[in-house]
N, C-alpha and C positions, 0 to 999 in steps of 0.2 A: 577951859573951853570945851573939852570933851563932855564934861558933866553937864554943862549948859545945853549943848547940842543933844545929848541923850534925853534930857528932861523935855526939851522942845519937841522931840520926836514922839515921846510918850504922850505929851499933851495933844499933839496932832492925831495920834492914834485914838485917843479917848474921844476927841471930837468926831472923828469918822465913825466910831462905834455908836455914838448917839444919833448920827444921821441915818445909819442903816439899822435902825431898830426893827426887829422882827417879832411880832406878837403871835403870829400863826404860821405854820408850815403846812403846805398842801402838796400832795403828790399826785401827779397825773399818771394813771395806769397805762394809758396808750403810749406806744413808743413815738419818738419825735425824730424827724430828719434834722441832724445836727448842723446842717448848713443854714438853718433858720436863724435870722437875726432878731434884733429887738422888736421890730414892728410885727414880724410874722409870729414871734413868740407871744407878744402881747395879744394879738388876735386869737391865738390858741388858748390863752388864759381866759379871755372873755367867752370863747366858745365852750370850753370845758367847765369853768368855774362860775360862769355867769357875769363876773365882773372882776376887775383887779382892785382889790381893796388896799388902802394905805397900810403900810407896815405888815404886809403879808408877803410870804415867800412862796413861789410856785416852782416845783421841781419836775423836771422832765428827763427821761433817759433815752439813749439811742436804742435801736432795735436789738443790737448785740449786747447791750448792757454794759459797755465799757466806758461810756461817756455820760456825763450828767450836766444839765444846765439848770441854773436857778435864776429866776427873774424876781426881783424885789421892787415893789412900789414904795418909795419912801415918803410919799405925801406930796412931793414936788417934782419927782422925776422917776426914771426907771434905772435900776442897776441890773446888769447881766453878768453872771459868773459861770465859769465852766470848770469841770474837773474830769480828768481822764485817768483811768487806772492802767498802769503798765502791765499788770498781771491780774488775772481774775476778772470777775464781773460784779457789778452792783446787784444786790439781791432786790429784785423789783416785785411789786405786787402784781397778781394776775387778775384778769377780769376786765370790767369796764368802769369808767367813771373816775372818781378821785377819792383820796383819803386824807384825813388830817393826821399829822404826825406830832409827837411830842418832841421836845428838844433832845431827849436821850435817844429816841428812835432816829432822828435826823443825824445826830453825831455818829451813831452806829452805822447808818446807811452810807454816809460819805466815806467811811473806812472800808466799805465792801463787806461788812459783816452781816449776819442774818438778823436784821432789826425786827422782823416779824415775831421772833421768839424771845424778845427782850422782856424780862420780868419787871415787875414794879420796883424791885430793888436794884435794877440795872444789870443783873446777871443773865447770861445766855445759858439756858438749860437744854436746848435742843438745836440740832443743826439740820 
């Protein structure tokens, strides 16, 4: 029974991963009020990025850099995820506008590491 349950959970996870397919990751440089919900965040995506494209993820951080929100348009609806660091801050880009991130940069960013200095081989050579 446990083996069947484990397999069915794995199948469910695989289906969810297909639904939340992300082809591009975009980072908004401007800080966001973390009280913003889906509708406010979607309006912010349209304002900053011009449109919310299917299978694109849009990242926003709080002013202090301790919280992160990700809005994903899956082609049929909107997903909203949040992450909070208990210690440290997310390393955020400075300036205005937006940036496109690679998957490796995103993975490094959500851990709170200096993703801006990530080399093409995945090594961080400068802090």
